[in-house]
Structure formats: structure tokens, C-alpha cells
N, C-alpha and C positions, 0 to 999 in steps of 0.2 A: 611544476605540475600544472596542467591545463585545468582551470576551475570551471564549474558550471557557469559562472558569470562571464568567463572568457568565451565559452561556447555561445552563450546568448548574444554577446556583443558581436561575435563573428556573424551570426545570423542577421543581426540588425544591419550591419554593413552590407551584407549580401542582398538584403531585401529593401534597403533604403529607408529603414525605420529610424527616426531620430530618437525615439524612446519607446520603452515598453512599460505599460501600467498593469501591475499585478495586484489583484484584490483578494485572491484566494490565499488564506493564511498558510496553508501547507506549502504553497509555492514560495511564500516569503521565507518560511523556515528553511526551505531547501537552498535558496540562493544566498541567504545570510549564514548558512552553515550552522544552524542552531541544533546541533546533533543530540544534545541531552535535554531538549525542551519540547519534544515532539508532541506530548500528550496534552499540552495546554492549549487546546484548540478553540477556546472561547475568546482568545485575544483578537482584537480588531486592529488591523494595520494594512496600509497600502504601500507598496514599494514601487517607486518610479525609477527605472534604470535608464540612464543616459550613457553615451559613449565615454564620457569623462568623469561621471559621478553618479552617486545613488542618493535618493532622497526617501526617507521613511516618513510617511504621514500617519501619525497616531497620537494618542494622548501621552502626556509626559511620563506617566508611570510605566507604560509599556515600553516607551523608548529607552528609559533607564535600564530596564531589565534586558532588553535586546543588546544594548551597548555593553553590558557586563558579560553577556554570553557569546556574542558574535565576534569572530576574528576579522570580519569584513568591515571596512570603514564606510560610514554613511553619514549623511547630514540628516538632521531631524527637523521636521515641520510639525508644529503643534496643531492638533485638531480637537474639536469638541465631541464628546461622547453623544451629545444630543443629536448632532447631525448624523452620526453613525446609526443611531436607533431609528431615526425617521426615514432613513434611506436604505434600510436593509443591510446595514453594515458598511456602507460606502461613504467615504468622505468626499462627496462630489464637488462641493464648493472649493475645497483645498486642492483637489486634483485640477480643477479648472484654473484656479489661480496659478498653480505651478506651471501648467502648460502655457498659459498666457505670458507669464514672466520670462519664460525661456524662449518665447516666440516659436514654439513648436508648430510645424505645419503637417507632419505625418507622425502618427503614433499607433503602436500596436496595443490592443486592449483585450482583456478577457471577459469584460462585462459590458453589454450595450448601453446600460444606464449611464455610463460615463459620457456618452455623447450629449447629455443634457447641457444646455447653455453654450455649447462649443460647435454646434452644427454650422457649417459654412466657414468656420475659422480653422479647424483642424480636420485633416483627412484621416479617418480612422481605418485601421486594418485589423483583421481578426487574428489574435495571437494563436488561436487554434491549439494544435497539439505540440507546439514548439517546446514547451517545458517538459512534456512527456518524453519527447525524443532526446532531449538533453539528459534527463534523469536516467533513462534506460541504458545509456552508454556508459561503460565502466573503464577506468584507466587501470594501470598495473597495480597500484596500491589498493584500489577498491576491490579488485579481484582477489588479492591476498586477504583482505578483511572478510570477504564473503566466504572464502574457503575455511578461514578460521572459525567463522560462525557455524558453517556446516559441521565441522568436527565437534564443536560444543553441543549442538542440538542433537546430533546422532548419539553422542555419549550420554546425554541427559535422558533421552528416550530409552536407550538400551538398559540403563541402570534403574529406571523407574517403572515404566509401563508393564514389561513382562512380569514383574513381581507384585503387581496389584493383588490385594486380597479382598474378599467380601467384607463389607463393613467399613472400609476406608471411605472418607468423605471427598467430595469434589475439592473443597478448600485444601485439605491435607495433600491431595494429589498435586494441585496447583503449586503449593508451597515446596513440595519435593522437587518438582520440575525446575522451578525458579532457582532454588538453592543449588541444584546440580549444574545449571547453566553458569552460575557465578563461580562455582567450584572449578569448573572446567575452563575458566578464563574469560567468559563473556563480560564485557564492561558494563552492560546494561541490558534491560529487557526492552526489545524494540516496540512491539505492540503488546498489550496486556495478555497474559496467558489465559486461554480458555480451556475449561474442563467441564464436560457434561456427561452425567450418567443418565441416559435417556431411556425411558420406556413409555413413549407416547408424548413426551414434552416436545413442543415445536417452536422454541425461541431461536431465531437464526444466529444471534450472537450472545449466547448465554453467559451470565456472570456466575462463577463457581459458588456453590451454596454448601450447606451442611448435609445435603443429601448423601446417603451411603450407597455404596456399590452393592448391587444384588445380582444373583445369577440371571442371565438372560438380558441384562442391560446392554445397550449400545454405549460404548466408551468413545467419546469424541474429545480430542485434545488438539490444541494448536499452540505452538510456541514460537518465539522469535528471539534469537540471540544477537546482540548488538556489538559491533566493533567499529569505533570511529563513526564514519558516515553511513555504514551499512548495517542493516538488520533484516536479513532474509527470514522468511517464515516457512514453517512446515506444519501441516495438519493431517491427521489421520482419524479414521473411525473403524472400530472393530467390536465384535461381540465379546462379552465376558462370559466364557463357557459356551459350548456349542449351542446354537439356537435350533429351532425347527427348520426343516429344509426350505419352506416358503420364505421365511424371514432372511435366511442366508442368501437365497437367490436374489432378493431385492438389493442387498448390499453388494453382491458380486456384480450385478448389472450396473449399479451406480458407479462402481470403480471402473468398469469397462468403458462407460460413457465418458468419465473423467479422463481416462488415458487416451481416448480418441483426440481430445484437445491437446494434451501434452505432446503427442506424437508430431504435431505440426509446429512445435517450437524448435526451429532449426534455421541455419543460415540459408537465406534466399527464399524462405517461405513467407506467405502473406498471413498477417494476423487474422484477417477475416476468414481464412480457410480453417483456422483453429476453432473459431467461434462456430462456423457452419458445421464442422465435424461433430462438435459437442451437441449442437441443436438437433442434428439428425439422430445421434445416439440416444438422446433423451426421449425420443419418440418411443423407444422400446420400453420405457418405464411407465408409459401412460396407463397401462392396465392396473398399476398399483396406486393410481390417483396421486402420484407424486407431485408435490408443489416445489417449484424452483425458487428458493429464497434468494439466490444470487449466484452469478458466475461472472467471470471476467478475466482479463489479462491486465497486468500492471507492471510497473517498474519498481524494483526494490530499492528503497532507501530506508527511511524509517516509517514509511507510509506508502500508499499506492498512488501511482499516476496511471490512469486508465489509458492504454495505448489506443491509437486509431483502430477502429473496428475492421476496416476493409483495406486500407492502403499502406499499412506499415509493413515493410519488408525487413525481417529479422536479419541482423548483421552480426559479424564477429564482435566478441567482447560486449554483448548485451546481457543484462539480467532481467528475467521476466517472471513475474509472479502469476501463478495460475490458481484459480479458486473455483470450486463447485460446492454449493451448499443447498441441500435438499431437505424438505420437510415431508415425512411420510406418515400419513394418518395411522395411528395405532402403533407406530414403530418409533418415530422420533427424528432426531437430527442426524443426517449423514453429511459429513463435510470432509473434503480433501483439499489440500493446498500444498504448493511447492514453490520454491524459487529455483528457476532453471537458468544456469549460466552457460552461455555459449562462448567458449574460449579456446583458442589455438586448435581449432578443428575438433575439439571434444565438447561433449554435452554433459554438464554436471547437474545432477538432480539432488535436491535436499533429500536426506535419507530415503533411498529409492525403494525400500521394501514397503509393502502394503499388507501387513498381517491382518486378516479379517476375523480371526478368533484368538483371544487371549486365554492362556491357561487351558 
């Protein structure tokens, strides 16, 4: 199987990079294949990838944890937490020492602060969206994992959401969804399950609470089933019981705007066109004073890599996350999300139904 590291090293050879310096912790997780460790985002570590070896720069405790969880072989270089704290999470001195010892002349980096003390010695190149493009591409096994996750998520939604009753809490609903995901074979929860019964609340990434479901509430939920390296997501928003026509119109138009973006996720199309289509459609929501909390495209692993906004051409066997999150004054949170898999000439969408009214 071709691994993400294999793909990165192929890019290094193609572009003449002697090494890549990665300081974003989610990129480190991705390349070290820390599939069950994704939510521990406070860890500080830098990964330096050479053509013949990998060096992890971190404190000794983090290194021991990574060694126990990662199937990838790497060397460890001890670094002080004090340096990390004083430089925004970067081990600049240790990075500089490593590049000097290896006599590196050309390195690709993801943070310009790394240039400190090495200007004139090392030629730096921008790593840019290289890791994004590696993460978005899926091999045969990964496609199988994604499809298994699709099945579990669809089953969990169908067995939980349509049967919601007034009085059930957000926490209870979250627990029901998580239990169903595991019952249906999911190995893990990719990103924490979100449930919100909103009637004016406008937190973009709400944590489930004891709030009880009432008639007229917006029901927003987002789940992620994990298999091995893959954990696609799906999110929907619907009213509990029919709302008044004006409120329903806002939700309908929000969905229409979101689907303008997903229509552009297909082989040969530009990612920038998807973003442009959504931006144009959002203009139709201006009369409702809608605030965009976030939208974007990403690659599904256990987390998001934001793809290039304008120059990425979607190709066969890519998995793309789409998200639209809106805050509507007096109404609440509207959120739609999907993981779209382009495979063998087909387009797979995480549970493709968008029910706007429950019960």
C-alpha cells in the first residue's frame, strides 16, 4: 500500500526538497498514522521528514506516547517545553540544529518563523497545500473504510433522529447516536458528536447540554464514524414539528445555498468554483441577516485539511468534506456537512437526504 509518507517523499524528489518540516500537529498525526489519537490537539511536536528517515522533535513524554501509538518508525530528538512556549509552539532551536547537522540546503516548511537563524544557510520553500493534496487522495482500502462509515452513519441517523420526542435532551440524543454508531460497527467516533436544539442560540460548534427538545426547535446534529484511518462526517438541520412559513423558508434557502457548493464537487471541477457558487447563493440569505459562522472544503481523515480555494482540480478517488454553518438571529444554528467521495465515475454522498421537518 502506498502510504502518505510515500506520497510526500515522491513530491520531495519531484520538487528537489531535501526535507519537509511540519509543525502543525494534525499533519504530524496524519503522517505518523495516529488514527486513535486525533483529539489530543494540545500536544506540541515537529516532524522533520527526510528521504531516508524521520525525526520527531518534542518532549520525552510526548515522544513515548507517539512511539506506543504510531506504526511508523522515527527517531526522537528531545526539546524543551520552555522553547515551545516562548516561540508559539515551535522548537526553532532544535529545528535549526537538525537542519545544520544534516547539512540541508533546501527545505520545505509550513511556518515562516522557522527561517530564524538559518537565513542564508538554507533555502526555504513553502510547503503550501502539499499535505492537503496527499490527504484528500484515497486508495482502495481507504475507500472501503469510508463506505463502511457511510453505512454506520446512515443507520445511526435513521434509527435515532426520526424517533425523537419532545423532552429528550441534547446529551441523551448525542449518546443514542454514539451508541448506534458503535453498534453498527464503527471503531471510533471521528470528531465529537454535536447535537443542538436551538431556538435562538448561536454557538457555531455547540457542546450537547441538558436542554430538552421543544416544538419549533431547530435540531442540528453532526456525527462522524471512524474506521481505521477514515472518519467521514455528516451534519443536518431540521425543525422539530412544522414551523411557521417564514422560518421554514430560511432553512430551505440555506440548504439550497449549501447544495450549490456540493454540486461542484466532481471530477475535473475547480474547488474555487464550489466556494464561489456558495458565496453567490448566500447573497440570497442577506434579507434574513444571516451570519456565516464558517464554510469550507476539506479532506476527510480524522480531521479537516482545507483544500486550495482556487486551484485544486478534483480528481478520481478523492474524498472531500463540505461544511456550511450559519447563525440566524432569532432562529439559531443551521449547519449542513457531508463527506463526498468521487470513486469509479460515481459520486457518493454521506446520507444524501436532507429532511427539513422531523415528525
